[in-house]
BAPA-529768 format. One record per residue (C-alpha): chain; residue number from 1; z, y, x. Coordinates in steps of 0.2 Angstrom, whole numbers, padded with zeros to 4 digits. Each point is the difference from the previous one (the first is absolute). Example, Ala and Ser with C-alpha at 12.3 -4.5 7.8 and 13.67 -1.06 7.14 Angstrom:
% residues 2
<nulum><unit>A</unit><pos>1</pos><z>0039</z><y>-0022</y><x>0062</x></nulum>
<nulum><unit>A</unit><pos>2</pos><z>-0003</z><y>0017</y><x>0006</x></nulum>
//
This chain:
% residues 84
<nulum><unit>A</unit><pos>1</pos><z>0165</z><y>-1046</y><x>-0585</x></nulum>
<nulum><unit>A</unit><pos>2</pos><z>0005</z><y>-0018</y><x>-0001</x></nulum>
<nulum><unit>A</unit><pos>3</pos><z>-0008</z><y>-0013</y><x>0011</x></nulum>
<nulum><unit>A</unit><pos>4</pos><z>-0010</z><y>-0008</y><x>-0014</x></nulum>
<nulum><unit>A</unit><pos>5</pos><z>-0007</z><y>0018</y><x>-0005</x></nulum>
<nulum><unit>A</unit><pos>6</pos><z>-0006</z><y>0002</y><x>0018</x></nulum>
<nulum><unit>A</unit><pos>7</pos><z>-0008</z><y>-0017</y><x>0000</x></nulum>
<nulum><unit>A</unit><pos>8</pos><z>-0009</z><y>0004</y><x>-0016</x></nulum>
<nulum><unit>A</unit><pos>9</pos><z>-0006</z><y>0017</y><x>0007</x></nulum>
<nulum><unit>A</unit><pos>10</pos><z>-0006</z><y>-0009</y><x>0016</x></nulum>
<nulum><unit>A</unit><pos>11</pos><z>-0009</z><y>-0013</y><x>-0010</x></nulum>
<nulum><unit>A</unit><pos>12</pos><z>-0008</z><y>0013</y><x>-0011</x></nulum>
<nulum><unit>A</unit><pos>13</pos><z>-0006</z><y>0010</y><x>0015</x></nulum>
<nulum><unit>A</unit><pos>14</pos><z>-0007</z><y>-0016</y><x>0008</x></nulum>
<nulum><unit>A</unit><pos>15</pos><z>-0009</z><y>-0004</y><x>-0017</x></nulum>
<nulum><unit>A</unit><pos>16</pos><z>-0008</z><y>0018</y><x>0000</x></nulum>
<nulum><unit>A</unit><pos>17</pos><z>-0005</z><y>-0003</y><x>0018</x></nulum>
<nulum><unit>A</unit><pos>18</pos><z>-0008</z><y>-0017</y><x>-0004</x></nulum>
<nulum><unit>A</unit><pos>19</pos><z>-0009</z><y>0007</y><x>-0015</x></nulum>
<nulum><unit>A</unit><pos>20</pos><z>-0007</z><y>0014</y><x>0011</x></nulum>
<nulum><unit>A</unit><pos>21</pos><z>-0006</z><y>-0012</y><x>0013</x></nulum>
<nulum><unit>A</unit><pos>22</pos><z>-0008</z><y>-0011</y><x>-0014</x></nulum>
<nulum><unit>A</unit><pos>23</pos><z>-0009</z><y>0015</y><x>-0007</x></nulum>
<nulum><unit>A</unit><pos>24</pos><z>-0007</z><y>0004</y><x>0017</x></nulum>
<nulum><unit>A</unit><pos>25</pos><z>-0005</z><y>-0018</y><x>0003</x></nulum>
<nulum><unit>A</unit><pos>26</pos><z>-0009</z><y>0000</y><x>-0017</x></nulum>
<nulum><unit>A</unit><pos>27</pos><z>-0009</z><y>0016</y><x>0005</x></nulum>
<nulum><unit>A</unit><pos>28</pos><z>-0005</z><y>-0008</y><x>0016</x></nulum>
<nulum><unit>A</unit><pos>29</pos><z>-0006</z><y>-0016</y><x>-0009</x></nulum>
<nulum><unit>A</unit><pos>30</pos><z>-0010</z><y>0010</y><x>-0012</x></nulum>
<nulum><unit>A</unit><pos>31</pos><z>-0008</z><y>0010</y><x>0014</x></nulum>
<nulum><unit>A</unit><pos>32</pos><z>-0004</z><y>-0017</y><x>0009</x></nulum>
<nulum><unit>A</unit><pos>33</pos><z>-0008</z><y>-0007</y><x>-0015</x></nulum>
<nulum><unit>A</unit><pos>34</pos><z>-0011</z><y>0016</y><x>-0002</x></nulum>
<nulum><unit>A</unit><pos>35</pos><z>-0005</z><y>-0001</y><x>0018</x></nulum>
<nulum><unit>A</unit><pos>36</pos><z>-0005</z><y>-0019</y><x>-0002</x></nulum>
<nulum><unit>A</unit><pos>37</pos><z>-0010</z><y>0004</y><x>-0015</x></nulum>
<nulum><unit>A</unit><pos>38</pos><z>-0009</z><y>0014</y><x>0009</x></nulum>
<nulum><unit>A</unit><pos>39</pos><z>-0003</z><y>-0011</y><x>0015</x></nulum>
<nulum><unit>A</unit><pos>40</pos><z>-0007</z><y>-0014</y><x>-0011</x></nulum>
<nulum><unit>A</unit><pos>41</pos><z>-0012</z><y>0012</y><x>-0008</x></nulum>
<nulum><unit>A</unit><pos>42</pos><z>-0005</z><y>0006</y><x>0017</x></nulum>
<nulum><unit>A</unit><pos>43</pos><z>-0003</z><y>-0017</y><x>0006</x></nulum>
<nulum><unit>A</unit><pos>44</pos><z>-0010</z><y>-0005</y><x>-0015</x></nulum>
<nulum><unit>A</unit><pos>45</pos><z>-0011</z><y>0016</y><x>0003</x></nulum>
<nulum><unit>A</unit><pos>46</pos><z>-0002</z><y>-0004</y><x>0019</x></nulum>
<nulum><unit>A</unit><pos>47</pos><z>-0005</z><y>-0018</y><x>-0004</x></nulum>
<nulum><unit>A</unit><pos>48</pos><z>-0013</z><y>0006</y><x>-0012</x></nulum>
<nulum><unit>A</unit><pos>49</pos><z>-0007</z><y>0012</y><x>0013</x></nulum>
<nulum><unit>A</unit><pos>50</pos><z>0000</z><y>-0014</y><x>0013</x></nulum>
<nulum><unit>A</unit><pos>51</pos><z>-0010</z><y>-0012</y><x>-0012</x></nulum>
<nulum><unit>A</unit><pos>52</pos><z>-0012</z><y>0015</y><x>-0004</x></nulum>
<nulum><unit>A</unit><pos>53</pos><z>-0003</z><y>0003</y><x>0019</x></nulum>
<nulum><unit>A</unit><pos>54</pos><z>-0003</z><y>-0019</y><x>0003</x></nulum>
<nulum><unit>A</unit><pos>55</pos><z>-0013</z><y>0000</y><x>-0014</x></nulum>
<nulum><unit>A</unit><pos>56</pos><z>-0008</z><y>0015</y><x>0007</x></nulum>
<nulum><unit>A</unit><pos>57</pos><z>0000</z><y>-0007</y><x>0018</x></nulum>
<nulum><unit>A</unit><pos>58</pos><z>-0008</z><y>-0016</y><x>-0007</x></nulum>
<nulum><unit>A</unit><pos>59</pos><z>-0014</z><y>0010</y><x>-0009</x></nulum>
<nulum><unit>A</unit><pos>60</pos><z>-0003</z><y>0009</y><x>0016</x></nulum>
<nulum><unit>A</unit><pos>61</pos><z>-0001</z><y>-0016</y><x>0010</x></nulum>
<nulum><unit>A</unit><pos>62</pos><z>-0012</z><y>-0007</y><x>-0013</x></nulum>
<nulum><unit>A</unit><pos>63</pos><z>-0011</z><y>0015</y><x>0000</x></nulum>
<nulum><unit>A</unit><pos>64</pos><z>0000</z><y>0000</y><x>0019</x></nulum>
<nulum><unit>A</unit><pos>65</pos><z>-0005</z><y>-0018</y><x>0001</x></nulum>
<nulum><unit>A</unit><pos>66</pos><z>-0014</z><y>0002</y><x>-0013</x></nulum>
<nulum><unit>A</unit><pos>67</pos><z>-0007</z><y>0015</y><x>0010</x></nulum>
<nulum><unit>A</unit><pos>68</pos><z>0001</z><y>-0010</y><x>0016</x></nulum>
<nulum><unit>A</unit><pos>69</pos><z>-0009</z><y>-0014</y><x>-0008</x></nulum>
<nulum><unit>A</unit><pos>70</pos><z>-0013</z><y>0012</y><x>-0007</x></nulum>
<nulum><unit>A</unit><pos>71</pos><z>-0002</z><y>0008</y><x>0018</x></nulum>
<nulum><unit>A</unit><pos>72</pos><z>-0002</z><y>-0017</y><x>0008</x></nulum>
<nulum><unit>A</unit><pos>73</pos><z>-0013</z><y>-0004</y><x>-0013</x></nulum>
<nulum><unit>A</unit><pos>74</pos><z>-0009</z><y>0016</y><x>0002</x></nulum>
<nulum><unit>A</unit><pos>75</pos><z>0000</z><y>-0002</y><x>0019</x></nulum>
<nulum><unit>A</unit><pos>76</pos><z>-0007</z><y>-0018</y><x>-0001</x></nulum>
<nulum><unit>A</unit><pos>77</pos><z>-0014</z><y>0006</y><x>-0011</x></nulum>
<nulum><unit>A</unit><pos>78</pos><z>-0004</z><y>0015</y><x>0012</x></nulum>
<nulum><unit>A</unit><pos>79</pos><z>0000</z><y>-0012</y><x>0014</x></nulum>
<nulum><unit>A</unit><pos>80</pos><z>-0011</z><y>-0013</y><x>-0009</x></nulum>
<nulum><unit>A</unit><pos>81</pos><z>-0012</z><y>0014</y><x>-0004</x></nulum>
<nulum><unit>A</unit><pos>82</pos><z>-0001</z><y>0006</y><x>0018</x></nulum>
<nulum><unit>A</unit><pos>83</pos><z>-0003</z><y>-0018</y><x>0006</x></nulum>
<nulum><unit>A</unit><pos>84</pos><z>-0013</z><y>-0004</y><x>-0013</x></nulum>
//
């Protein structure tokens, strides 16, 4: 085999190796994109849950405040009636 034929064979082998590596990298890139998409979707869902929990907490706090005010008013009326 001549020197130029060996060089061509080596270059062809190198090209095959580079193409295999490129294919593997493309698969990794596709998997990374898929993972990013799923993480983004999960993040959006968690943000919606967080907003919902914050609204629930605000509602509970408001109800608690109204009940406290009602209780204080009721106690004031009771005390007024006892003192009258």
